[in-house]
N, C-alpha and C positions, 0 to 999 in steps of 0.2 A: 765531418762537419755537417750538420743538418741545417737546412735552409727552412725557414718558417717566415711567412709573410701575411700581412693583413691584406684584406680584400673588402670590396663593397658588396655586400650581400643583397641578394633580392630575397625579401622576406614579407610575410603577411602583415598587414595592419593589426595592431595588438587586439582589437576587437574581434577579428576573424582567425586569429592564430590557431585556436583549439579546432576550428572547423575546416581548415586548411590542412593542418599537420595530419600525416598518415603514417601507418605502419610501413617499414622498409618494403620495397617492391618484391624482395626475394623471399619473404616469409610468408607470402600468401600466393595461392594459385589464381586463376582468372576468376572462377566462380566466387571464391572467397573475397577477391578484390571488388567484384561487383556488388557483393552483399554489403561489405564495409561501406561503400561509397554511395549506395542507393539513396540515402537520405541527406546526402552532403554534395551539393552540385559543385562545390569548390574544393573538394577533396583532392589532395595531391596525388591520389591513385589515378585520377583522370588524366594525369600526365605521365607518371611513371609506369602505369599499366593501362594505356589508352585503348587497348583491345577491348576493354569493358564496354566501350561505346559501339561494338560490332556484335553480330550474331555469333553464337558459340562455335560455329564451324570456320570461323575466319582465321586464317593463318596468322598467329600473333607476330610473326616476323616479316610480314608483308611491308612494303615500302609505305603504303598509306597508313600503316598503324603508327610510324614514326611522324608522318606529317600530321596525323590526328593529335599526336602528342604536342607538336609545336603550336597547332591552333588553340589547343586547350590551354597551353601556357599563356599565350596572348590573351585569351578570354579571361582566364582567372587572374591574371595580372590587372586586367582593367576593371574586373567586377568585384573581386574579394574585398578590397584590391591587394595587390603586391606592391611593395615600394622598394626602390633601390637606393641604399644608403649612399650619400654624396662623397663621404670621406672613407678611405679604406680603414677598417677597424679589425681588431681581434674581438672574438665573442667568447664568453663563458657559458657552457651548457652544463647544467646540473641535472642529473638523474636521481631520483630518490624512490626506493623501493623497499618496502618492509622495514622502514626506519634506517636503511643503508644508504649513504649518498655517495656519488662519485662526480667530480667536476673536472670537465675537459676544456682545453682551449680549442675553439674552432678557428681555423686559419686555412691558408692555402700552402701546399708543400711542392717542392720542385720534382716535376716529372723526371728531371735528369737524376735525382736521388733515388727515386724508384728504379730506374733503369740501370743504375750503377751500384746498387745494393748498398746504399747508405740507409735506405729504407728497407728492411729485410721482410721476406715472406717465409711462410711455413706451409703453404698449400699450393698444389697445382690447380690451374684453372682449366676450364672447358672452352673449346673454341666457339661453340654455339652460343654460349652465355657472353663470351667476350664480343663476338659479332653483334649480339642484341644490343648491348649497353653501348658499344662503339657507334652503332648507327643512330641510336638515341641521342647520345651526345653531340654528334656532328649535326644532325638534323635540328634538334632543338637549340643548339648552341648554348648548352647549359648543362652543368654537372648537377643532377638532381638527386643523386645518391650520394651519401656522406661515407667516407671511408673512416673506420675506427682504428686509430693508432694508440700504441702505448709506448712508454719509456720508463726508464729508472728515474723515479722522481728527483727533483732538483729543489733543495729547500728555498732557495732564493725564489723560484717560480711559485712555489706553494705559498710563500709569504705574499706575493703580489695577489694571488687569487683570493687568499682569506681576507686581505685587506679590502678588495673590491667587493666581495660578498657581504662584508660587514657594513660598508658604507653607502654603496650604491643600490638603487631599486632595479629589479629586473624589468626588461621590456615585455617578457612573457613569463607567465606563472600559472599553469593549469595542471590539472589531473585528466589524464586520459582514461578511456573506458576501461582499460586493464589496470587501473589503480596506480599507474606510474605518474609521479609528479615531475613536469618538464619545466625548468626554469632557464631563462637566456638573460645574460647581461652584455651590454657593450662596454668592452674595457676601455677606460679612459686612455687617451693617446699618449699620456705622459708616462705609461708604463710599457709602451711598445718597444723601445730599445732594451729594456730589462728582459723582456721575453725573448727578443731576437738574439741578444748575446748569450744569454743563458742556455737556450735550447741549442745554439750553435756548438756548445761544449759537448753535446751528446754525440758519441761516435756513431751510434745507430738509433734509429727508430724502428719500431716493430708493427707490422700489420696484425692486429688482433682479428678483425673481421672486415670483409670487404675486398678481398683479393681480385674479384671480377671488376669491380669499380675502379681499382687502381690500375689494373691492366688495360682496361677500356680507356681510361683517361690518357695512357701512354699512346695507344694505338690512335686515338683520336687527335692527339697532338701531331702524329705523323701525317694524318690526312690533312690537317689544317696547315701544317708547315708546307707540305707539298703544293698546296694551292695558294700560298702566300709568296709572291716574288720578293717582297721586302721584308721577309721574316728576319727578326733581330734577337729573338730569345727572350725578350721582355714581355711578349704577348701573354694574356691571361691563359691561353690554351696551354702554356708551359707549366702550369701549376694546377694541382687538383685539391679540391676541398676534402678536409678531414678533421676529425676531432681527436686531440691528443690527450690521454688520460694518463695519470700517474699509475704505474703497475700495481703499487700497494693498495689502490682503492678498488680494483677489479676483482669480480668474482666469476669464476667459470663453472657452468653447470655441466653435467656429464651428457654425452649423446648416447642414447640407447641403440640396441640392435634388435630388429625382429626378422625372423627367417620363416618363409612360407612352409618349408616342409623339412623333414628329417633325413632327407637324402636316401630315400627308400629303405631307411632302418626302422625297426620297431622301437618302442620306448626302451625295452630292456637292453637291447644291443647298443642303443645310443648312449644310455648312462654307463654301461660297462666301458665303452670306448673312451668316454669322457674321463673315467676314473683312472685311466693309465697316466694322465698328465695333471689331473686335479682331484683332489679329495672332494667328495660330493656328500652332502648331508641336507636333509629336509631342514628348513628353517623358517622362522617367522621374520627373519631380517630380509627385507626386500631390496635394499641398497647396501652395498658394501661400505664399510667404515674406514677402510684403509686400502693401500695398494696391494696387488697381487691377489685380490679377492673379487668375486663376481656374484651377482645374483642372476638366477635363471628361473623363468616361469614356464612351466610345462605341465600340460594335462591338470590344470587347477591347483598345482602346488609350487611353492617356491623352494629353491634349493640354494645353498651357499656353496660356490666353488672356490677353492684355494689351490693357487698354482703349487705344484709339488716342488721339492728342493731340485729335483732334476731339471724342471723347467727353469727355475731361477738361475741354476749353475750354467745351464746352456745359454741362456741369455747373457750371462755376465761375460761370456767369451766374445760377444759381438762388440765391435767398434763403434756400432751405430748407437747414437743417443735415441733415435726413435723406436729402436727395438725393444727398449726397456719400458716403453709405455704400456699401461695395461690395455689399451686399444690394440697394440701390436701383438701382445701375448694372446690375447682372445682370438686375434685373426690367425696367427701363425701356429697356434697349438690346438684350436678348436674349429673355428669357422671354415679354414681352408682344408685341413687334413680329414675332418670328420664330416663336415656338412658340405663340402665341395664349393665353397664360396671362394673361388680363386681371385677375383678382382672385385672388390666391393664397390669400386666406381662403375663398374659396368654389369655386374651380375644382377639379373632382374628378380632373383629369389630373396634378395636381402632388402630391407628398407631401414630408415633410421628415424628416431624419435627424440626430439630435443628434450632435455632434461626439465624444463620448465612444465612440461605436461604430466610429469610425474608417473610413478610406477602403475597407477590406475589406468593409464592409457595402454600400457604393456598388457595388463590382464585383459582389458577390453578387447584389444586386438586378437589375442590368442584366443580367448573365450568365444569370439565370434566365428572362428574357424578360418578367418583370412590369413592367419599365420600360425605355425605349429609351435614355435618356441620364441622366447624373448630373453634378452640379457640386459642387466642393469650394470654400470661400471663406476668405479670411483673416478671423480673428475680429474682432468689434467690440470696441473698448476701453471700459473703465469711464468714461473721460472722454467717449467719444462718448455713452454712455448719459446721463450727467449733462447734457451740452451740449444734447442734444435734449429732455431733460426741462425744462431751464431755458427753452429756447425755446418750450415748450408745444407740442411737436410730438410725433408718434407714430412709432415705428419701424415699419418693415415687419414683417408677421407672422414668427415664428420666426426673429428676428435674433440671439438670444443663448441659450446653453446654459450654465448655471452648473454647475460640478462642483468639489467634491462636493456631494451633496444632503443636506439636513437630514432626520432621521428623524422621522416622525409618532409620537406616543404617549409620548415621553420627557417632554414639558411640554405640558399642555393648560390652557386657559383657561375656567373654568366661568362662564357668564353669568347 
């Protein structure tokens, strides 16, 4: 049984929403964040990436970075301004991109459900990134990054959402610089019980994106609980903010791979080794149109790779759901045995490119000489994500790229 709860959002005044809202903290590096925020004194990046207020050589994990984030939150709250709603509410958040819309319920969800696997994961987290967001949450006493959840849609919930969208005016409605339309509604309170009771029917919810945010909320709860002698379990830190989208509305883009060298092989030997496990043909097709096929960009040419029957047969013997993903096939039959990319999480010779950037970015990286070869993949499906989560398995790193992205700063949960 999944717990969903309304909350009192901290949010920008409608007139300043588009100037406060920012890209998620983890899709930009420090220099990119500084560039995004340079003309916007109230950009939420000044809170989520507060190292932009310091010189380039500043350690981004220093205690004073988190203190600066807290100071910036106080300043922006006063000057933007940000307002805190008096009544706990659910909020609807609609993203529209290229004519396609997805609408999610913004709420708080139980940390206990995360800890006890009512809310299922499909990725491993890194301690350094967990440490960073845990320190950020504890110091600012705010969850500034929103977790992206999904579930198998429920018709009764969809009817509530459709009714509100057709009858109520949004509190925010603007198009960001990347062409994404962001619209937010406050759900009338008479619908609250319908949402709570219908979501409770769900056996599981699934993290689509934001594993580090969720893990850090759990760790921050531990810190706050330890420091609260009168802890009773109802405190705000026992819940974390997320937007819950129906699975049928989501679109997953592929996550591409680029490798810096051919593992001391020449082009001919490299192609010969690949041909043992994949058929290889020069092709104008830069992205595969179905599973078990891959695009490869090498030395100015695109190749179509198709997994041979022996690979498919070998994979069919595995009991692992994850092994059957194309990202796993590429890793297990090419990247590891041929290019010696043993662990893509830690190997410095591989990098990843989100599908939103397109195959032109792969060509640019290889043509620049920074990388020797690039691979495009068929995207993982939402069903794949759920099946792997249900099986208690972990996806290979950088398997999914969700687009469009939620904006930070529109809805914040104070703990």
